[in-house]
C-alpha positions as CSV (number, residue, x, y, z in Angstrom):
1,M,0.1,0.1,-0.1
2,I,1.0,3.6,-0.4
3,S,1.4,5.2,3.3
4,K,3.0,8.4,2.7
5,R,0.6,11.1,1.0
6,T,1.6,10.9,-2.6
7,V,0.2,13.3,-5.2
8,F,0.1,12.0,-8.9
9,I,0.2,15.0,-11.3
10,L,-1.1,13.7,-15.0
11,G,-0.9,15.4,-18.2
12,A,-2.4,14.1,-21.7
13,G,0.8,11.8,-22.0
14,A,-0.2,9.6,-19.0
15,H,-3.4,8.5,-20.8
16,H,-1.7,8.3,-24.4
17,P,-0.9,4.8,-23.8
18,Y,-4.6,3.7,-23.5
19,G,-5.4,5.3,-26.9
20,F,-6.1,9.1,-25.8
21,P,-4.7,11.9,-27.8
22,S,-1.8,14.2,-26.9
23,G,-2.1,17.8,-26.4
24,K,-1.4,18.1,-30.1
25,E,-3.2,15.2,-31.1
26,L,-6.4,16.4,-29.4
27,M,-6.6,19.7,-31.6
28,G,-6.7,17.2,-34.9
29,N,-9.4,14.9,-33.2
30,V,-11.5,18.2,-32.5
31,V,-11.3,19.4,-36.1
32,D,-12.3,16.1,-37.3
33,Q,-15.1,15.7,-34.9
34,L,-16.6,19.2,-36.2
35,M,-16.1,18.3,-39.7
36,R,-18.4,15.2,-38.9
37,G,-20.7,17.3,-37.1
38,I,-21.5,19.2,-40.3
39,R,-22.6,16.0,-41.9
40,D,-24.1,14.2,-39.2
41,A,-27.1,15.8,-37.4
42,D,-26.6,13.8,-34.1
43,L,-23.0,15.7,-33.8
44,S,-24.1,18.9,-35.6
45,L,-23.5,22.3,-32.9
46,R,-26.1,23.6,-34.7
47,T,-28.7,21.4,-32.4
48,L,-27.3,23.1,-29.1
49,P,-29.9,25.7,-28.9
50,Q,-32.6,23.1,-28.7
51,R,-30.6,20.5,-26.5
52,S,-28.7,22.7,-24.3
53,G,-30.1,26.2,-24.3
54,V,-27.1,27.8,-26.2
55,N,-27.8,30.9,-27.8
56,I,-28.1,30.5,-31.7
57,N,-26.0,33.1,-32.6
58,V,-23.1,31.5,-30.9
59,V,-23.2,28.2,-33.1
60,Q,-23.9,29.9,-36.6
61,Q,-22.3,28.0,-39.4
62,K,-19.9,30.8,-40.2
63,N,-18.5,30.6,-36.4
64,I,-18.0,26.8,-36.5
65,E,-16.5,27.3,-40.1
66,K,-13.8,30.1,-38.9
67,F,-13.0,27.9,-35.9
68,I,-12.4,24.7,-37.7
69,E,-10.0,26.8,-40.4
70,S,-8.2,28.6,-37.4
71,L,-7.7,25.6,-35.0
72,S,-6.6,23.3,-38.1
73,Q,-3.6,26.0,-39.1
74,A,-3.1,27.1,-35.3
75,G,0.4,26.7,-34.0
76,Q,-0.6,26.6,-30.4
77,A,0.5,23.9,-27.9
78,S,-2.8,22.9,-26.9
79,I,-6.6,23.5,-27.7
80,D,-7.0,25.1,-24.3
81,S,-4.3,27.7,-25.3
82,F,-6.0,28.2,-28.6
83,I,-9.2,28.9,-26.9
84,N,-7.7,31.1,-24.3
85,S,-5.9,33.3,-27.2
86,N,-9.6,33.6,-29.0
87,Q,-11.6,35.0,-26.2
88,H,-12.6,37.8,-28.5
89,M,-14.0,35.3,-31.2
90,T,-17.6,34.7,-31.1
91,G,-18.6,31.1,-30.1
92,F,-15.0,29.8,-29.9
93,D,-15.4,28.6,-26.4
94,V,-18.5,26.7,-26.9
95,I,-17.7,25.3,-30.0
96,G,-14.1,24.3,-28.6
97,K,-15.7,22.7,-25.7
98,A,-18.3,20.8,-27.8
99,G,-15.5,19.8,-30.0
100,I,-13.5,18.4,-27.1
101,A,-16.4,16.7,-25.5
102,Q,-17.1,14.7,-28.9
103,A,-13.4,13.9,-29.4
104,I,-12.7,12.7,-25.9
105,L,-15.8,10.7,-25.6
106,N,-15.1,9.0,-28.8
107,S,-11.7,8.2,-27.3
108,E,-13.3,6.7,-24.1
109,A,-15.6,4.5,-26.6
110,K,-12.6,3.4,-28.5
111,F,-11.2,2.4,-25.2
112,L,-14.0,0.1,-24.2
113,I,-13.6,-1.5,-27.5
114,T,-10.2,-2.5,-27.2
115,R,-9.9,-2.9,-23.4
116,E,-9.1,-6.7,-23.9
117,S,-6.0,-6.1,-25.7
118,N,-5.2,-3.0,-22.9
119,K,-4.7,-5.9,-20.5
120,D,-1.4,-6.7,-22.4
121,N,-0.3,-3.1,-22.9
122,K,3.3,-3.0,-22.1
123,H,2.9,0.7,-20.9
124,D,0.4,0.1,-18.3
125,W,1.4,2.3,-15.6
126,F,-1.8,2.2,-14.0
127,E,-1.8,-1.7,-13.6
128,Y,1.8,-1.1,-11.8
129,L,0.3,1.6,-9.4
130,F,-2.9,-0.4,-8.9
131,A,-0.7,-3.5,-7.6
132,K,1.3,-1.2,-5.4
133,M,-1.6,0.2,-3.8
134,C,-3.2,-3.3,-3.6
135,D,-0.1,-4.7,-1.3
136,G,-1.3,-5.6,2.0
137,V,-4.7,-4.6,1.4
138,S,-7.5,-7.7,1.6
139,R,-10.7,-5.9,1.7
140,S,-11.9,-3.4,-0.5
141,S,-13.3,-1.3,2.4
142,D,-9.7,-0.9,3.4
143,Y,-8.0,0.0,-0.1
144,F,-8.7,4.0,0.1
145,R,-8.4,4.2,3.8
146,D,-5.0,2.7,3.8
147,N,-3.7,4.2,0.7
148,K,-2.8,7.8,0.9
149,I,-2.9,8.7,-2.6
150,S,-4.5,11.5,-4.9
151,F,-4.5,13.0,-8.5
152,I,-4.4,16.3,-10.0
153,T,-5.1,15.8,-13.7
154,F,-5.0,17.9,-16.7
155,N,-7.2,15.6,-18.7
156,Y,-10.8,15.9,-19.4
157,D,-11.7,12.2,-19.7
158,R,-12.7,9.7,-16.9
159,L,-10.1,7.3,-17.7
160,L,-8.5,6.9,-14.5
161,E,-12.0,6.6,-12.6
162,H,-13.1,3.8,-15.0
163,K,-9.8,1.9,-14.6
164,F,-10.3,2.1,-10.8
165,F,-14.0,0.9,-11.2
166,N,-13.0,-2.0,-13.2
167,A,-10.0,-3.0,-11.4
168,L,-11.5,-2.9,-7.7
169,K,-14.7,-4.8,-9.3
170,H,-12.7,-7.8,-10.5
171,S,-9.9,-7.7,-7.7
172,F,-12.5,-7.6,-4.8
173,N,-15.8,-8.4,-6.0
174,P,-18.0,-6.0,-4.1
175,E,-21.6,-7.0,-3.6
176,N,-23.1,-4.4,-6.1
177,D,-21.9,-1.8,-8.6
178,Q,-23.3,0.9,-6.5
179,E,-21.2,0.4,-3.4
180,L,-18.3,0.1,-6.0
181,L,-19.2,3.4,-7.8
182,D,-19.7,5.2,-4.4
183,M,-16.0,3.9,-3.4
184,V,-14.5,5.3,-6.7
185,R,-16.2,8.5,-6.1
186,T,-14.2,9.1,-3.2
187,I,-10.8,8.9,-4.7
188,P,-9.4,12.5,-4.8
189,I,-9.2,13.1,-8.1
190,H,-9.1,16.6,-9.2
191,H,-9.8,18.0,-12.9
192,V,-7.8,21.2,-13.1
193,Y,-10.0,22.1,-16.4
194,G,-13.1,20.2,-15.6
195,S,-14.3,17.0,-17.2
196,L,-16.9,15.3,-19.3
197,G,-18.9,15.2,-16.0
198,E,-19.4,12.8,-13.0
199,Y,-18.0,9.3,-13.7
200,D,-20.6,7.0,-14.4
201,P,-19.7,3.5,-16.2
202,N,-23.1,3.9,-18.2
203,S,-22.3,7.3,-19.7
204,F,-18.4,6.6,-20.0
205,G,-17.9,6.7,-23.8
206,Q,-21.3,7.5,-24.9
207,I,-21.0,9.9,-27.6
208,N,-24.6,11.0,-27.3
209,Y,-23.8,12.3,-24.0
210,W,-21.7,15.1,-25.6
211,D,-24.4,17.8,-25.6
212,R,-24.4,17.5,-21.9
213,A,-20.7,16.8,-21.3
214,F,-19.4,19.8,-22.9
215,K,-20.8,21.8,-20.1
216,S,-18.3,20.6,-17.3
217,I,-15.3,21.7,-19.3
218,Q,-13.5,24.9,-18.3
219,T,-10.9,26.8,-20.0
220,I,-7.9,28.4,-18.1
221,H,-9.4,31.9,-18.1
222,E,-12.5,30.4,-16.5
223,V,-10.7,28.3,-14.1
224,I,-8.6,31.6,-13.0
225,E,-11.3,34.0,-12.9
226,E,-14.0,31.8,-11.1
227,H,-11.2,30.8,-8.4
228,S,-11.9,27.1,-9.2
229,A,-12.6,24.9,-6.2
230,A,-10.7,21.9,-8.5
231,I,-7.7,24.4,-8.2
232,K,-8.1,25.0,-4.3
233,S,-8.5,21.5,-3.8
234,A,-5.3,20.3,-5.7
235,K,-3.4,22.9,-4.1
236,K,-4.1,21.9,-0.9
237,E,-3.4,18.1,-2.0
238,L,0.1,19.5,-2.7
239,E,0.6,21.5,0.5
240,Q,0.0,18.3,2.3
241,A,2.2,15.9,0.0
242,E,5.0,13.9,1.2
243,K,5.6,12.8,-2.4
244,I,5.0,14.3,-6.0
245,C,5.0,12.4,-9.2
246,L,4.6,14.0,-12.6
247,L,3.2,11.6,-15.3
248,G,2.7,12.6,-18.8
249,F,2.8,16.3,-17.7
250,G,3.8,18.6,-20.7
251,Y,5.6,21.4,-18.4
252,H,3.7,24.1,-19.9
253,K,4.0,27.3,-18.1
254,E,0.6,28.3,-17.5
255,N,-0.1,24.9,-15.5
256,I,3.1,25.3,-13.7
257,E,1.7,28.6,-12.7
258,L,-1.7,27.5,-12.0
259,L,-0.7,25.0,-9.5
260,D,2.2,27.2,-8.1
261,L,4.3,24.2,-8.6
262,S,7.6,25.9,-8.5
263,R,7.1,26.9,-5.1
264,V,5.9,23.6,-4.1
265,I,8.8,21.8,-5.5
266,E,11.0,24.2,-3.8
267,E,9.5,23.6,-0.4
268,V,8.8,19.8,-0.5
269,N,11.3,18.0,1.6
270,I,11.8,15.3,-0.7
271,N,12.6,15.4,-4.6
272,V,9.7,15.3,-7.3
273,V,10.0,12.2,-9.6
274,A,9.2,13.7,-13.3
275,C,8.5,11.7,-16.1
276,R,9.7,13.6,-19.2
277,F,9.1,11.2,-22.2
278,G,9.8,12.7,-25.4
279,I,11.5,15.9,-23.8
280,T,14.6,16.6,-24.7
281,D,17.7,17.6,-22.2
282,E,17.4,21.1,-23.6
283,E,14.0,21.3,-23.3
284,M,13.7,20.2,-19.8
285,R,16.6,22.6,-19.0
286,R,14.6,25.5,-20.7
287,V,11.5,24.3,-18.3
288,T,13.8,24.5,-14.7
289,L,15.5,27.7,-16.0
290,S,12.1,29.4,-16.9
291,N,10.2,28.5,-14.0
292,R,12.8,29.0,-11.4
293,I,13.0,25.3,-10.5
294,R,16.3,23.7,-9.0
295,E,16.9,20.9,-11.1
296,R,18.3,19.0,-8.1
297,K,14.8,19.2,-6.7
298,L,13.4,17.0,-9.6
299,E,14.3,12.8,-10.0
300,I,14.1,13.3,-13.7
301,G,13.4,10.3,-15.7
302,K,15.1,9.8,-19.0
303,E,14.0,11.1,-22.5
304,G,13.0,7.6,-23.5
305,E,11.5,6.5,-20.1
306,D,7.9,6.2,-20.5
307,A,5.4,6.6,-17.5
308,L,5.5,2.9,-16.4
309,N,9.3,2.7,-16.3
310,T,9.6,6.2,-14.6
311,L,7.4,4.5,-11.6
312,R,9.7,1.5,-12.0
313,N,13.2,3.1,-11.9
314,R,12.5,6.1,-9.6
315,Q,11.8,6.5,-5.9
316,A,7.9,7.3,-6.6
317,F,6.7,5.2,-3.8
318,D,7.6,4.6,-0.1
319,S,7.9,0.9,-0.5
């Protein structure tokens, strides 16, 4: 079990091994989904005034087409950065969120279809973590009492909740799914930019849920302006952390600042485990320098070391 307060900070890369898009890939996926919506009435954003009470002027065809054209040619690091840079454009926030909801729900649906093959995934860091959490735990009721772990995620999907649901279900075979669902909902999982809504196994991967799911997504300027409860909770977790691990994190400056991560890393009494799969030595040097993070405070994985191998080869756990 994990007996020291351990906080995992997850970026898009943490869910990439399970078929979910990276930040860059999500931009392309959103463009594809919005293009489908022009042809498919069930995915059409023009139905939002009737379905969700969105102002009809927001989802005019000219706005949707302009959004598609702009996003497909934008050089932004993520769609959230793109939306944040286009607050002045009519409808871009709603169109972007609806496109994200469709794209991510589509990824959830594909995960359900391929989950049998995912059991043998050689990059499955969650399975490795779950086994660590099960060590010494004999009953499901003791699982989250004994494991002092929480998650701060920049991902909109509910993959983490879904994997906990299935892993607990088949590991401990509780009497009913509702008991299990209640247990999963007690896991401290803080979605920094919102999510597709509260996890429910019946809505996970259901594309027809998109017209409600997009309402739970937030952009960075909304999170800041509204003094997001998720951010407050996430910062509290970090203040109390005894161990911190970054997985699939892109080290974007706005996300580091949002969590006040530079100060936290400086003040924490242990080194922070930092996965940096695909990030070069020079890029990592720039991250630490521009954010005033002392590199010796980080236990940095190798460039080719994915999330699973970062957990296996670094001191992410107390056992």
